[in-house]
C-alpha positions in Angstrom: -0.1 0.0 -0.1 1.6 3.2 -0.9 1.1 6.6 1.1 -1.9 7.8 -1.1 -3.8 4.7 0.1 -3.3 2.8 -3.4 -2.4 -0.7 -3.4 0.6 -2.2 -6.0 -0.1 -5.5 -7.5 2.9 -7.1 -9.1 2.9 -9.5 -12.2 5.2 -12.6 -12.1 5.8 -14.8 -15.3 5.8 -18.7 -14.9 9.3 -18.8 -13.3 9.3 -16.0 -11.0 10.9 -13.2 -12.9 9.1 -9.8 -12.0 7.3 -8.4 -15.0 5.1 -5.5 -13.9 3.6 -3.4 -11.3 -0.1 -2.2 -11.6 -2.0 0.0 -9.0 -5.6 -0.1 -8.1 -7.4 1.7 -5.6 -7.9 0.4 -2.2 -11.5 1.2 -2.2 -11.7 -2.1 -4.1 -11.6 -5.3 -1.9 -8.5 -7.2 -2.3 -7.2 -10.3 -0.5 -3.9 -10.6 0.0 -3.5 -13.8 2.2 -5.3 -16.0 4.6 -4.5 -18.6 7.0 -4.8 -21.4 7.7 -5.5 -22.6 4.1 -7.6 -25.4 5.1 -9.5 -27.2 8.5 -12.2 -28.7 9.7 -15.5 -27.0 10.9 -14.9 -24.5 13.5 -11.6 -23.5 12.3 -11.2 -19.8 12.6 -9.9 -18.5 9.5 -7.9 -14.7 9.2 -8.2 -13.0 5.9 -5.7 -10.2 5.2 -6.6 -7.8 2.6 -7.8 -4.2 1.9 -11.2 -2.8 1.4 -13.4 -4.3 4.0 -16.3 -2.3 5.2 -15.9 -1.0 9.0 -19.3 -2.6 9.3 -18.9 -6.4 9.9 -22.1 -7.3 8.9 -21.3 -5.8 5.2 -18.6 -8.4 4.9 -19.7 -11.6 3.6 -17.7 -14.8 3.8 -18.3 -17.9 2.2 -16.5 -21.3 1.6 -16.1 -22.9 -2.0 -18.3 -25.8 -0.6 -21.3 -23.9 0.6 -20.6 -23.8 4.0 -22.0 -20.9 6.2 -19.4 -18.7 8.4 -19.8 -16.2 11.0 -17.1 -13.0 11.1 -15.9 -10.6 13.2 -13.8 -7.3 12.2 -10.1 -7.9 12.6 -7.5 -5.2 12.7 -8.1 -1.5 11.0 -10.1 -2.7 8.1 -7.2 -4.8 6.9 -8.3 -8.1 8.3 -11.6 -10.3 8.6 -11.7 -13.6 10.9 -14.3 -16.3 9.8 -15.2 -19.1 11.6 -16.8 -22.1 9.4 -20.0 -23.4 11.0 -20.9 -26.2 8.7 -19.7 -28.1 5.7 
């Protein structure tokens, strides 16, 4: 994130060589990382990124298997914590 609040997106080729940089507004939702990558029902996942709403109810988190989740706000609109409630 630059001082203006925009996000730099780095592009790489198939072998990892840096090929470019683009900028996007931080008003867009961007997920930068999440942990853990998998887990059983009840696992809390921390999602790190930008552009999340300061109002928790406006942040929707789901799983690729269609399970519901509950979430709470993390740190300064840069992270969310979500718990998978069902498979």
